[in-house]
C-alpha positions as CSV (number, residue, x, y, z in Angstrom):
1,M,121.3,116.2,105.5
2,P,123.9,116.1,102.7
3,Q,122.8,118.1,99.6
4,C,124.7,116.4,96.8
5,A,125.7,112.9,95.8
6,S,129.5,113.4,96.3
7,E,128.9,114.8,99.8
8,W,126.7,111.8,100.6
9,A,129.4,109.5,99.4
10,V,131.9,111.1,101.7
11,T,129.7,111.0,104.8
12,R,128.7,107.4,104.1
13,S,132.3,106.5,103.9
14,I,133.2,108.2,107.1
15,A,130.2,106.8,109.0
16,S,130.9,103.2,107.9
17,L,134.6,102.8,108.2
18,P,135.9,99.2,107.7
19,L,137.4,97.4,110.6
20,R,140.6,96.7,108.7
21,L,141.8,100.4,109.2
22,P,145.3,100.5,110.7
23,L,145.9,101.3,114.3
24,P,145.2,103.5,116.1
25,M,142.0,104.1,114.1
26,A,141.0,100.4,114.1
27,S,141.4,100.2,117.9
28,A,139.0,103.2,118.4
29,P,135.4,102.4,119.4
30,P,133.1,102.3,116.4
31,A,131.1,105.3,117.6
32,R,134.3,107.4,117.7
33,R,135.8,106.5,114.3
34,P,133.8,109.0,112.3
35,C,134.9,111.9,114.4
36,L,138.5,110.8,114.4
37,L,138.6,110.5,110.7
38,A,136.8,113.8,110.2
39,L,139.4,115.4,112.4
40,A,142.2,113.7,110.4
41,L,140.7,114.9,107.2
42,I,140.6,118.5,108.4
43,I,144.1,118.5,109.9
44,D,145.8,116.6,107.1
45,P,143.7,116.5,104.0
46,P,144.6,114.1,101.2
47,G,146.4,115.6,98.2
48,H,147.8,118.4,100.4
49,S,151.2,119.4,99.0
50,H,152.6,120.3,102.4
51,P,151.2,117.9,105.0
52,R,151.2,119.4,108.5
53,A,152.7,117.4,111.2
54,S,150.1,116.3,113.8
55,P,149.3,113.4,116.1
56,L,146.9,112.2,113.5
57,T,149.3,111.9,110.6
58,P,149.2,108.1,110.8
59,F,145.6,108.3,109.7
60,R,146.7,109.5,106.3
61,H,146.9,106.0,104.9
62,A,143.2,105.6,105.6
63,M,142.4,108.5,103.2
64,P,142.5,106.5,99.9
65,F,139.3,104.8,101.2
66,L,137.6,108.2,100.9
67,T,139.2,109.5,97.7
68,T,138.4,106.3,95.7
69,H,135.0,105.6,97.1
70,T,132.1,105.7,94.7
71,L,128.4,105.6,95.0
72,P,126.5,102.3,94.5
73,S,125.7,103.3,90.9
74,S,128.2,102.0,88.4
75,S,128.0,105.3,86.5
76,S,129.2,107.4,89.5
77,P,132.6,109.0,89.0
78,P,135.4,108.7,91.7
79,L,135.1,111.2,94.5
80,P,137.7,113.9,94.3
81,P,139.7,114.8,97.5
82,P,138.4,117.8,99.4
83,P,140.4,121.0,99.1
84,P,143.0,121.7,101.9
85,L,142.1,124.1,104.6
86,S,144.1,127.3,105.1
87,S,145.2,128.0,108.7
88,S,142.5,130.2,110.2
89,S,140.5,130.7,113.3
90,S,137.5,128.9,111.7
91,S,139.5,125.7,111.2
92,S,140.7,125.9,114.8
93,Q,137.1,126.3,116.0
94,L,136.1,123.4,113.8
95,L,138.8,121.1,115.3
96,F,137.7,122.1,118.8
97,V,134.1,121.1,118.0
98,V,135.2,117.7,116.7
99,L,137.4,117.0,119.7
100,I,134.5,117.9,122.1
101,I,132.2,115.6,120.2
102,D,134.7,112.7,120.0
103,F,136.3,112.7,123.4
104,F,133.5,114.0,125.7
105,L,130.1,113.3,124.2
106,L,130.3,110.0,122.3
107,P,131.9,108.0,125.1
108,L,129.0,108.9,127.4
109,T,126.3,107.9,125.0
110,P,125.2,104.8,123.1
111,P,126.6,104.6,119.5
112,L,124.8,107.0,117.3
113,P,122.8,105.8,114.3
114,H,124.6,106.0,111.0
115,L,122.1,108.6,109.8
116,H,123.2,111.0,112.6
117,L,126.9,110.3,111.9
118,Q,126.4,111.0,108.2
119,W,124.7,114.3,109.1
120,L,127.5,115.2,111.5
121,C,130.3,114.5,109.0
122,S,128.4,116.3,106.3
123,L,128.1,119.4,108.5
124,L,131.8,119.3,109.3
125,L,132.9,119.0,105.7
126,R,130.6,121.8,104.6
127,M,131.8,124.1,107.4
128,A,135.4,123.4,106.5
129,N,135.0,124.6,102.9
130,R,133.1,127.9,103.7
131,K,134.9,131.1,102.9
132,F,134.0,134.8,103.3
133,E,135.4,137.4,101.0
134,V,135.3,141.1,101.8
135,C,135.5,143.8,99.2
136,V,137.5,146.8,100.4
137,D,138.7,150.1,98.9
138,S,141.0,151.5,101.6
139,V,143.7,150.4,104.0
140,E,141.5,150.9,107.0
141,S,138.7,148.7,105.6
142,A,141.2,146.0,104.6
143,L,142.8,145.8,108.0
144,A,139.3,145.8,109.7
145,A,138.2,142.9,107.4
146,V,141.3,140.8,108.3
147,V,140.7,141.5,112.1
148,G,137.1,140.4,111.6
149,G,138.2,137.0,110.1
150,A,137.9,137.5,106.4
151,D,139.3,134.6,104.4
152,R,140.0,136.7,101.3
153,L,140.0,140.4,100.3
154,E,138.8,141.8,97.0
155,L,140.9,145.0,96.8
156,C,139.3,147.8,94.7
157,M,139.1,151.5,94.4
158,A,135.8,153.4,94.5
159,L,133.4,150.8,95.7
160,S,130.7,153.5,95.3
161,E,131.2,152.9,91.5
162,G,131.1,149.1,91.8
163,G,134.8,148.8,92.3
164,L,137.8,150.0,90.1
165,T,141.4,148.9,89.7
166,P,143.4,149.6,92.9
167,T,146.8,151.1,92.9
168,T,149.9,149.1,93.6
169,G,150.6,151.4,96.5
170,L,147.3,150.3,98.1
171,L,148.1,146.7,97.5
172,H,151.6,147.0,99.0
173,T,150.4,148.9,102.1
174,V,147.5,146.5,102.8
175,K,149.9,143.5,102.6
176,K,152.5,145.2,104.8
177,Y,150.1,145.9,107.7
178,M,147.8,142.9,107.7
179,K,148.0,141.1,111.1
180,K,147.7,137.7,109.5
181,P,148.3,136.3,106.0
182,T,145.1,136.7,103.9
183,E,144.6,136.3,100.2
184,V,144.2,139.6,98.3
185,Y,142.5,139.5,94.9
186,C,142.6,142.7,92.9
187,M,139.8,144.1,90.8
188,V,140.9,145.0,87.2
189,R,138.4,147.5,85.8
190,P,139.7,150.7,84.3
191,R,136.6,152.9,84.6
192,P,133.0,152.9,85.9
193,G,130.1,152.3,83.6
194,P,129.4,149.6,81.0
195,M,131.5,146.4,81.1
196,V,132.2,146.8,77.3
197,F,135.8,147.9,76.7
198,S,137.6,149.3,73.6
199,R,140.9,148.1,72.2
200,E,142.7,151.0,73.9
201,E,141.0,150.3,77.3
202,S,142.1,146.6,76.8
203,E,145.7,147.8,76.8
204,V,145.1,149.6,80.2
205,I,143.5,146.3,81.5
206,F,146.5,144.2,80.6
207,Q,149.0,146.7,81.9
208,D,147.2,146.9,85.2
209,A,146.9,143.1,85.4
210,H,150.7,142.7,84.8
211,T,151.6,145.4,87.4
212,L,149.3,144.0,90.1
213,K,150.5,140.5,89.6
214,K,154.1,141.6,89.8
215,A,153.2,143.6,93.0
216,G,152.0,140.5,94.7
217,A,148.3,140.1,94.0
218,D,147.1,136.6,95.0
219,G,144.4,136.6,92.3
220,L,142.6,138.9,89.9
221,V,139.0,139.8,89.4
222,F,137.7,140.7,85.9
223,G,134.9,140.5,83.5
224,A,134.0,141.9,80.1
225,L,130.9,141.9,77.9
226,T,129.9,142.6,74.3
227,R,127.3,145.2,73.2
228,Q,125.0,142.3,72.6
229,G,125.0,141.3,76.3
230,T,127.3,138.2,75.9
231,I,130.7,137.5,77.3
232,D,133.6,139.1,75.4
233,Y,135.2,135.7,74.9
234,D,138.5,136.9,73.3
235,L,139.2,139.6,75.8
236,C,138.3,137.4,78.8
237,K,140.4,134.6,77.4
238,T,143.4,136.8,76.8
239,F,143.1,138.2,80.3
240,R,143.0,134.8,81.8
241,M,146.2,133.8,79.9
242,A,147.9,137.0,81.0
243,A,147.0,136.2,84.7
244,G,149.0,133.0,84.3
245,E,149.2,130.8,87.4
246,I,147.2,133.0,89.7
247,P,143.5,132.4,90.0
248,C,140.8,134.6,88.5
249,T,137.3,135.5,89.5
250,F,134.7,136.5,86.9
251,H,133.0,139.5,88.6
252,R,129.4,140.7,88.6
253,A,129.5,141.6,84.9
254,F,128.1,138.0,85.0
255,D,124.8,139.5,86.4
256,L,124.5,141.8,83.4
257,L,124.4,138.9,80.9
258,K,121.2,138.2,79.0
259,D,121.3,134.5,80.0
260,P,123.6,133.9,83.0
261,L,122.8,130.2,83.3
262,S,123.8,129.3,79.7
263,S,126.9,131.5,80.1
264,L,128.2,129.4,83.0
265,E,129.8,126.9,80.7
266,T,131.6,129.7,78.9
267,V,133.2,131.0,82.1
268,I,134.3,127.5,83.0
269,E,135.8,127.0,79.5
270,L,137.7,130.3,79.9
271,G,139.5,128.9,82.9
272,Y,138.2,131.2,85.7
273,Q,138.0,129.7,89.2
274,R,135.0,131.5,90.6
275,I,132.0,133.6,89.6
276,L,130.8,136.5,91.7
277,T,127.0,136.8,91.3
278,S,123.7,138.0,92.8
279,G,121.8,135.7,90.5
280,G,121.1,138.6,88.1
281,K,119.1,140.6,90.7
282,A,119.8,143.6,92.8
283,T,120.7,141.4,95.8
284,A,121.6,137.8,96.5
285,V,118.4,137.4,98.5
286,E,116.3,138.3,95.4
287,G,118.5,136.2,93.1
288,A,118.7,133.2,95.4
289,D,116.8,130.8,93.1
290,V,119.2,131.5,90.2
291,I,122.3,131.2,92.4
292,A,121.0,127.8,93.6
293,Q,120.6,126.8,89.9
294,L,124.2,127.9,89.2
295,V,125.5,125.9,92.1
296,T,123.7,122.8,90.9
297,A,124.8,123.3,87.3
298,A,128.4,124.0,88.2
299,K,128.8,120.6,89.9
300,G,131.9,121.7,91.7
301,R,133.8,122.7,88.5
302,I,133.8,126.4,89.5
303,G,133.1,128.3,92.7
304,I,129.9,130.3,92.9
305,I,130.2,133.2,95.3
306,A,127.0,134.8,96.4
307,A,127.2,138.6,96.5
308,A,125.2,141.9,96.9
309,G,123.2,142.9,100.0
310,I,124.7,140.1,102.2
311,K,124.6,140.8,105.9
312,S,124.8,138.9,109.2
313,S,121.0,139.0,109.4
314,N,120.4,137.1,106.1
315,I,123.6,135.1,105.4
316,A,122.2,131.9,107.0
317,N,119.1,131.9,104.8
318,I,121.1,132.6,101.7
319,I,123.4,129.7,102.3
320,T,120.5,127.3,103.1
321,H,118.6,128.4,100.0
322,T,121.5,128.4,97.5
323,G,124.0,125.8,98.8
324,V,126.9,128.2,98.2
325,T,130.1,127.7,100.3
326,E,131.5,131.2,99.6
327,C,130.0,134.6,100.1
328,H,131.1,138.2,99.4
329,A,130.2,141.4,101.1
330,S,131.6,144.9,102.0
331,A,130.3,144.8,105.6
332,R,130.5,148.6,105.7
333,V,129.2,151.3,108.0
334,C,129.0,155.0,107.4
335,R,131.4,157.3,109.3
336,M,130.9,161.1,109.4
337,F,133.6,163.7,109.9
338,G,133.1,166.9,111.9
339,A,134.7,169.4,109.5
340,E,131.8,170.4,107.3
341,N,132.5,172.9,104.6
342,S,130.2,175.9,105.3
343,K,130.7,177.5,101.9
344,G,129.1,174.6,100.1
345,A,132.0,173.6,97.9
346,K,132.2,169.9,96.8
347,V,135.0,167.9,95.3
348,G,133.0,164.8,94.1
349,H,129.4,163.9,93.5
350,G,129.0,162.4,97.1
351,S,129.5,164.0,100.5
352,D,133.0,165.1,101.3
353,N,132.2,164.7,105.0
354,M,131.3,161.0,104.9
355,V,133.2,157.8,104.3
356,W,132.1,154.1,104.2
357,V,134.5,151.7,106.0
358,T,134.4,148.0,106.7
359,C,133.2,147.1,110.2
360,S,135.2,144.3,111.8
361,K,132.3,143.3,114.1
362,E,130.0,142.8,111.1
363,V,132.6,140.7,109.3
364,Q,133.0,138.6,112.5
365,S,129.2,138.2,112.7
366,I,128.9,137.1,109.1
367,K,131.8,134.7,109.4
368,R,130.2,133.2,112.5
369,S,126.9,132.8,110.9
370,M,128.5,131.0,107.9
371,E,130.4,128.6,110.1
372,Y,127.5,127.6,112.3
373,N,124.6,127.6,109.9
């Protein structure tokens, strides 16, 4: 069933369309109208700056009914239009499901109760907004994530250190060889260790942000704290202003805050579009209760991305428990090389004969679990 008031308003609107809707919507059997409008909403969402041509384009003038609908309570705010979908395999699969329901199942059955139609439309809208972000630190991992169906990449170096600023060479190469257009957000973190940065390190941060933005980063990922365990407001604000028009995600420095829930409003005020969090715990499973509280408190003003320890085996439970629409994982597997150094020399603190890379099949499994949960 719908989990929030605005979602309930949307599904009620779709499930009880007025008869005065223009043709061909008005001429459709009542039982088929909800699916037709849900299909129109997905193909040609209201407020989309570049409407895609489709056979359902005439339905666009039915959209104001959705975007201006309010709940029975006089204090309820107008419902904002849903965000447009990017072209992806998930949206194609979603359209296929809607078409099957509309043209094959509904004509063969009696009209469904409104409660069932509301649930159906709620499910479709929730599925349409779900996105899976994969963190990667190599060209191989980035390409595997795209093949698996990732909606967005978080590009880093040294994921073993929690992720550091990637080189522009890595960004250029990843974008050059991606098989389909995918957003690439770049981590900006000059060193491992504490999220407290000096004035000199701040210069490195701003230089890297400028260089990555100029090199084509679609978004930036950043976060900074004070020694007292609060958000470094001035540094984070200056960084957000330096990012300009591209979106920013506040990374898991958020989980190191003394009081993440009370800091939510600060991140919103700073102008960040998303927060990456495990709910202040080692994994998203352990922090699911806090993540759910963040989703409720955010009220759609900022995206909450569940992260840490997310796998295809637990993603469905995490989404159900927290209500998030975006998740983040590395989906990595360990690969061993055959050339072991018999003399015992080591270059780094880890094994020089082992590398962690993203598994496209695991990405695909997580993505599928998100879509059909």
